[in-house]
N, C-alpha and C positions, 0 to 999 in steps of 0.2 A: 409679569415679568420681573421676578427678577436677578441683577445681571449676576454672570459668573466670575471669577477671579480665582483667592486662593484656592489652594489643590482644597485643603481641610477647609471641611462643613461647617459652619458653625463662628468663624471667624469676623468678627466686626469689620464691618468698610464702611468707611464714608466718608470725610474730608479733609483734604488739606488747607494750612489755614498756614496763612505765612503774611507778618507783617507790614505795613503799609506807610504810605506817609500822614496823611487827614485823617483828621479824625468823624469815623463812621459814627450814624446813629437811625434804629431801627426805628419804625412808630409804635410808640407802645411801649418803647425798650430804654431804658438809662443813659448816658452819655456812658460807653465804655473808653478804660484808660486810655489804652490803641486802637489802633484802625487794623483792620485785617484783612486779607485778602482770601477766597473760599477757591477752591477747585474741585470741581465735583464732578460726575461723571453724568449725563444725560442719553437717554435714547431720540431726544426731540427732531433730533435729523433723520432718522432711519435705522442705524446703530451705535451703539454705547463711545459718545467720546468725550473728551477731556475738556471741560468747561474754566473759567473763569468769571467771580463775580464780585464783588463790594459784600460788606457783611450787611449790607440796607436792604442786598440782593441785584443792585443795580449796579453799569458798567458790563453786560453782560458779552463776554466773549468767545467763542469759539475758540481751542487751542488748537484742534488734532481733526484732518479733514483726511482718511487712508479708506473710509469704507469698511474696515478692520475692526476689531475688540480690543478698546482700549483696558485695561482692567482697576488698577487702581496706582497711584502715586502720594509721594512721597517727599513732598517738602523741606527745605530749613534753611531756617532764620540765619539771615545773614551770608549765607552763600550765595546766595541768586540761584538757584538750582534747584529741579525739580526729577525723581527718577520715576519711571513708569516702565509700567508692565504689558505689553500688546502682543497679536498675535498678526502681526502683519506681514510678520516673513515664516505663514505657516504652524510656527510656535511659538508659544511665549518666550518671549523675550524680552530683557530690559533695558530701556533706555534714554535719554539723557535730554532735558530741554533746559531753554530760558525759563525763567517765570511766566514769563509773557508768549509761550508757544514757540519761541523762537530756536534755532541751532538744536534740532532735532537730530542725536544722535544715536545710533548699535550701540550698545557696549558689551555685551556675550552676542557667542556664535557659537551655539552650538542646536546641533539635532533635535536637542529633546529640550521638552520646560526648565523653567528657570520659576524663580516664585520668592513674593514678600523681601524683596527688597527693603533693609532702612539703611538709613546714615547715620554715621557713627555720631557720637557730641563735635567732633570737631569739624566735622561737614568731609573728610579729606579719605575717607573709608566709608564699602556699604556693604551691607554682610546682607545675605538672598539663600536661600535655599534653590538646589536643582537637584536634576536629574538625568544629569549629565553620566552617572555612575552606574544607572539603571536601579538605585536607591535612591530616595532621599537625603540627598546629604546638604550641609553647610559648609559655603562659602564666603569669604571677603574676597574684596576687589578693590582699586584705587579708586578715586572718581569719575576717575576718566578711561575707565573699564582695564586695566592695567594690574600686572600681578594680582592674576586671579588664582585664588590659592585655596584648596582645599583642607576644612579646620576638622572636620568627625570622619571617622571612617569606622564606619563600623553595622551590620546586618539591617542590622534597623532602619526605623524610620527615624530621621534628627530634620527638625523643621520648628519654624516661627521662632525665630533666630531674635532675639532683644540688649541691644547692647546698654551694658551700669550706667546710673548717670555720667561716671564718671569718664565710663570709656577705656576701664581693663578691663572685663568679663563679659563677660554673654552665657545670658539663659537662655533654654532651650528648649523643647519637647521629645522626647527619644522615646520609639517602642523595642528597644537593643536590649531590653532585661524581659519582655513577651508583653508586659501592662503600658502603657502611657506614664511616662513618669519625667519630669521635672529635671532637669541638669545645669550646671552652671560650669564655663571653663574658663581659663583666660583669653583672651581675643587674639591670643593668638592661637587659640584650638591643646592648650597646653592645659593639663591635670582636671581634665573632666570628671563632675563628680554629681554624683544624683541626690540630689535632696529631698524626696519628697519619700523613699523606700514605705510602699505602700502597695500593697496586692491590688487592692482598687486602680483606678485613672486617674491620672491626673495631669491638667493640661491651664494653659492660656497665663504662663507669668507675667506678672508684671509690676516693674520694679516702680517702690519708694523713691519720690525726687529728690530722697538726704541719700539713697539707696542699701539704706541697711534692712530695710526689707523687700518681699515681695508678697503681691496679692496671685490666690490662684482661685482656677474651681476642681474643686474636687466629686465624683462620685464615689465616696468612698462610706457615705450612712446610707449609700439604697438611691438620691437623686442628686441632682448635680448643685454644692453646696459653692461658696464662695471662702474659702481661706485665706490667712494670712500667715508670714513663717518668717524668721529673721533671714538675711542675703548667705548664711549658712546652713538651713533648713532646720534650727534648733525653735523650738517652742511656736511649733502649728496650732492654729488655734479655728476652727470654725465660727465664724462671723455672722452668720446671717441663718441657724439654724431653724428652717421653715420647710417646709412638706409642697412645696412651691418648685419650678427649677429658677434656680439662679444663678447668671452665665453673665461674661463682657465688664468685667471688673473694670477700672482705673482710678487713679490717684490722682484728687484736685495738685492742682501746682503747686498750693502751699502745703502736704501731705498731710490735709487736718480731717480729708473727705474722701470716701470712695462712694464713685457712683454705677451701677449697676443694672442689668436688665431684670426681673422678674418676670412669672408666671402666676404668682398668686394669687392675684385677682380675677384667672381668668381671662386676660390676654398679654401678650406683650407690655408692661407697667416701665419709666424709669422709674427709679430709685434711687435714694439715698442715705449715708449712712455715716457715725465715727467711724475714724478706723477699728477700735476699739469694738465693732456688729451697733452699737445702740444708737438709738433714734433714727430706726431705719421708719423710710418716709414715700408718701407714691407723692412724686413729680409736676404728673402729667396727668395722670385721673382720664382716660377717652377709652371709648369702649370699642377702638380699631389699633392694631400692632404700634405700639413706640416703643423703638429700639435705638442700637447704634449709637450714646451717648461720644461725646467728646466732651470734653473741657476747653474755650477760649481763655477766661480766668479763674476766678478762684467763688466766683457765681453767675460766670454765663455758662451755656453748654448749649450744644450742636446736637441735634439727634434727627434723626428719620423714621418718619411717619406716612403711614398709610390713611389717616385720619379724614382725609379728602377723596376721598377712592381713588389713590396712586401713592407711589413713594417719591414723598417728597421731605427738603432740609426744613425746618425750624429751626429757631436761636428762641432757648429760654433763661430767665431770667431767675435763679432759684430760689430767689426772696419775692417775688411778689409777679411784677406783669405778668399780660400772659401769651402762650408762646406765639411767635410769629414766624408767617408764611415766606417765608425767602425765595423759593424757586415755583410757584404759582403755572405752573405749566402741567399739560395733560400726559404727558410725557413721564415714563421713570427718570428721578430724578436721584443722584445721591451714590447707590448704593455698588463698593466696591471701591473705596479711597479709606488712607490709612491719614492719620491723623498727623499733624508736620512734627510736633513731638514726640519719637516714641519711648516711653517712663518706663 
C-alpha cells in the first residue's frame, strides 16, 4: 500500500522534520549538529495517521486519530505549527496543528479538494492548490486561514507552488500553454512568466538555497532528465544525460549537491551529483526501491525504502555509515509527507 495524497502522480512525499532541543543519535550514525523531530504518516493502526518520533526512532507518538485519511504535512522551524491535508470532512481540506498534535484547526472550508500547502519562509502565509474553481488554481492565505486569495486565473492546471527562499516569488507548474511548463510569479500573483518555453513537459521546480537557480524535471530529451536553469529561465542545462528515468531532485542546504532518484540500475535508487551534473553516484545500492530523499543536513538524508518488504523511513549519512531503519514496523510508514523546509 502506498498512501494517496497530492493530486499529481509522482510528487515525492515523505516527512516533516522539525528542530528539537536535545541532540539525537541513531546507532551507527554520527552525531548530527542538531536534533530533529520527524512527523510521518503510518497505517499501523489501520488507516493513514500522522505520527511523531525522534531522529533515532524513539518517542513515537500518534498525533491524529480520526479514522479518516491524513495525506501529508508541512512543518516550519520557529513557528511550532504544522499544516496538513485530511479528508475527515469528506473532501481534502487543509488543517493546522501544534507540532505535538494539539489544537487541530480547519483552515479551508470548500466543497472541493485543496492540495499541497507550503509555508512561506517567514511562516506568515501558506500557498496551496485548490479545485474550488473547477480547475486547479493556486491560492495563498494567512497562517490562520484568513485572507484566502486566488493568485492564478487561467483555464490551465496550475499546481505545485513553491516559495522562493526570500518569499518574494512563487514558482509553479502550469498547462496553460497546452503542455506542462514552469512559471514564476510575484508572491501576490503578479507578473506570471513562463521560464521553460519548450514543447515538451517541464515540471517539479525546486529553488536553490540562494534563490538564483531552479532545478526541475523535463522529458524534452525523450525520457525524464534533471535540468537546471537560472531563476529567470536562462541557461537551461541537462544535468543527468542518462537513458534511465531521473526525477525528484533536491538541493543540499549548502547548495553544493543535488540528490535525486533514478532507475538507471534497474530499480529506483537514490543518487547524488554536484550542481553542474558531475560526480553522479549511487548512494543506496539495494535491489528494492529507494526513493523520496530529503536533506537533514549537508551530509545526512532521510529516504523511503521497500527493502524490508514494506515501506519504511531510513536515515543515511552520505559519506559513510550504513542506512538505519527508523520506523521498524510491518505497516506502511513514511509515504505522503513533505519536508519541513521547502526550497
